[in-house]
C-alpha positions as CSV (number, residue, x, y, z in Angstrom):
1,M,0.1,0.1,-0.1
2,S,1.3,3.5,-0.8
3,I,-0.2,5.4,2.3
4,N,1.6,4.7,5.6
5,I,-0.1,5.5,8.9
6,N,2.2,7.2,11.3
7,L,-0.1,7.4,14.2
8,N,2.1,5.6,16.6
9,V,4.8,8.2,16.0
10,V,2.6,11.2,16.7
11,M,1.2,9.4,19.7
12,A,4.8,8.8,21.2
13,K,5.7,12.5,20.5
14,R,2.6,13.5,22.3
15,R,3.2,11.0,25.1
16,I,-0.3,9.7,24.8
17,G,-1.6,6.1,25.1
18,L,-4.2,4.2,23.1
19,T,-6.8,4.3,25.8
20,E,-6.3,8.1,26.5
21,L,-6.6,8.9,22.8
22,S,-9.6,6.4,22.3
23,D,-11.4,8.3,25.2
24,K,-10.6,11.6,23.6
25,V,-11.6,10.6,20.2
26,G,-14.4,8.4,20.8
27,V,-13.1,5.6,18.6
28,T,-12.8,1.9,20.0
29,L,-9.6,0.8,21.1
30,A,-9.6,-2.0,18.3
31,N,-10.0,0.5,15.5
32,L,-7.3,2.8,16.8
33,S,-5.0,-0.2,17.2
34,I,-5.7,-1.0,13.5
35,L,-4.6,2.3,12.5
36,K,-1.7,2.6,14.9
37,N,-0.3,-0.7,13.5
38,N,-0.8,0.4,9.9
39,K,-3.3,-2.3,9.1
40,A,-6.1,0.0,8.2
41,R,-7.5,0.1,4.6
42,A,-9.5,3.4,5.1
43,I,-10.2,6.2,7.5
44,R,-13.1,8.4,7.6
45,F,-12.5,12.0,7.6
46,S,-14.5,12.6,10.9
47,T,-12.2,10.2,12.6
48,L,-9.1,11.9,11.1
49,D,-10.5,15.2,12.1
50,A,-10.9,13.9,15.7
51,I,-7.6,12.4,15.9
52,C,-5.8,15.5,14.6
53,K,-7.9,17.7,17.2
54,A,-6.9,15.4,20.1
55,L,-3.1,15.2,19.1
56,D,-2.9,18.9,17.8
57,C,-1.6,17.7,14.5
58,Q,-2.0,18.0,10.8
59,P,-3.3,15.3,8.8
60,G,0.2,15.1,7.0
61,D,1.7,14.2,10.2
62,I,-0.3,11.0,10.5
63,L,-0.5,10.0,6.7
64,E,2.5,9.6,4.4
65,Y,2.5,8.7,0.9
66,V,5.3,6.2,-0.1
67,D,6.0,5.5,-3.8
68,D,5.7,1.5,-4.0
69,T,7.1,1.5,-7.5
70,S,10.5,2.8,-6.3
71,M,10.6,-0.2,-3.7
72,E,9.8,-2.6,-6.6
73,S,12.4,-1.6,-8.8
74,K,15.1,-2.1,-6.0
75,E,14.1,-5.7,-5.6
């Protein structure tokens, strides 16, 4: 997948745990864990908005585009 989710990095910088973020955002621990572990296939804008508000960050701090074709050409 070309999009990496760096939620774990932003959470570590803000020193906030999954349970606290779940309480602030109103998203289940299971769903946040999927995002944190870069296993998500999609994210709602409302969820992204709530996460950015809770972590005082921009969407670009959490989402990162990585060109898959450059990785394939190296193999």
